[in-house]
C-alpha positions as CSV (number, residue, x, y, z in Angstrom):
1,M,122.2,95.1,74.7
2,H,125.7,93.8,74.6
3,S,127.5,92.9,71.4
4,T,130.7,91.0,70.4
5,L,132.3,90.5,66.9
6,K,132.5,87.0,65.7
7,K,134.1,85.6,62.5
8,I,131.7,83.1,60.7
9,G,133.2,81.9,57.3
10,S,134.5,84.8,55.4
11,K,132.2,87.3,57.0
12,N,132.4,89.2,60.3
13,K,129.1,88.9,62.3
14,I,128.1,90.9,65.4
15,E,126.7,88.7,68.0
16,L,124.0,90.5,70.0
17,E,123.2,89.5,73.6
18,H,119.7,90.9,74.6
19,T,117.2,90.5,77.4
20,V,113.4,90.4,77.6
21,A,113.5,94.1,78.2
22,D,115.1,94.7,74.8
23,L,112.1,93.0,72.9
24,E,109.8,95.1,70.9
25,I,105.9,94.5,71.1
26,G,105.0,91.1,69.4
27,E,108.8,90.2,69.2
28,K,109.8,86.7,70.5
29,G,112.9,85.2,71.9
30,I,114.2,82.0,73.6
31,I,115.3,82.2,77.2
32,E,119.0,81.2,77.3
33,E,119.8,82.0,81.0
34,L,118.5,83.8,83.9
35,S,119.7,84.3,87.5
36,F,118.0,81.9,89.8
37,V,118.9,84.2,92.8
38,E,117.4,87.3,91.3
39,I,114.2,85.9,89.4
40,P,111.2,85.3,91.6
41,L,110.4,81.6,92.2
42,P,106.8,82.0,91.1
43,L,108.0,83.2,87.8
44,M,110.1,80.1,87.2
45,E,107.2,77.9,88.4
46,M,105.1,79.4,85.6
47,G,107.6,78.3,83.0
48,C,109.9,81.2,82.7
49,I,113.0,78.8,82.4
50,P,115.9,78.5,79.8
51,G,114.7,77.0,76.5
52,K,111.2,78.5,76.6
53,E,109.9,81.0,74.1
54,V,109.0,84.4,75.5
55,T,106.8,87.0,73.7
56,L,106.4,90.7,74.7
57,I,102.7,91.4,74.5
58,Q,102.7,95.1,75.7
59,F,104.2,97.4,78.1
60,S,102.9,100.4,80.1
61,P,103.3,104.0,78.9
62,L,106.5,104.3,80.8
63,K,107.7,100.7,79.8
64,D,107.4,99.4,83.2
65,P,106.0,96.8,83.9
66,L,106.1,94.5,80.8
67,Y,103.4,92.1,79.9
68,I,104.7,88.9,78.5
69,Q,103.7,85.4,77.4
70,V,105.7,82.4,78.5
71,N,104.6,78.7,78.3
72,G,101.0,79.7,77.5
73,S,100.8,82.0,80.6
74,H,100.5,85.8,80.5
75,F,101.9,87.9,83.3
76,A,103.4,91.3,84.1
77,I,107.0,91.6,85.3
78,R,109.1,94.6,86.2
79,R,111.7,96.1,83.8
80,E,114.3,95.3,86.4
81,T,113.4,91.6,86.4
82,A,113.2,91.5,82.5
83,E,116.6,92.9,82.3
84,K,118.0,89.7,84.0
85,I,116.4,87.2,81.7
86,I,119.0,86.8,78.9
87,L,117.8,85.6,75.6
88,A,119.6,83.5,72.9
89,K,122.1,85.5,71.0
90,R,121.3,86.8,67.5
91,L,123.7,87.2,64.7
92,C,123.7,90.3,62.5
93,D,126.1,91.4,59.6
94,E,128.7,93.8,60.7
95,L,127.9,97.4,60.0
């Protein structure tokens, strides 16, 4: 997870960039970008494209693969692939 400091109004906020691999079970995110070169075409054909909501359903005991839901479809993806699917940034108060 990458972070950058951003000034919003009078408060500093930390902007967090995270991927599908950073989600916790049941957590959702909106796909912001992905590498069309590194993401398998069938995954994109099933709706894993920017603007779509993704939910982490579960993961294996070693956290690879991940079982996700996108666009009404459920499928398993490797952690390596999940790390290449960037989700919309979140803003948190600076610690």
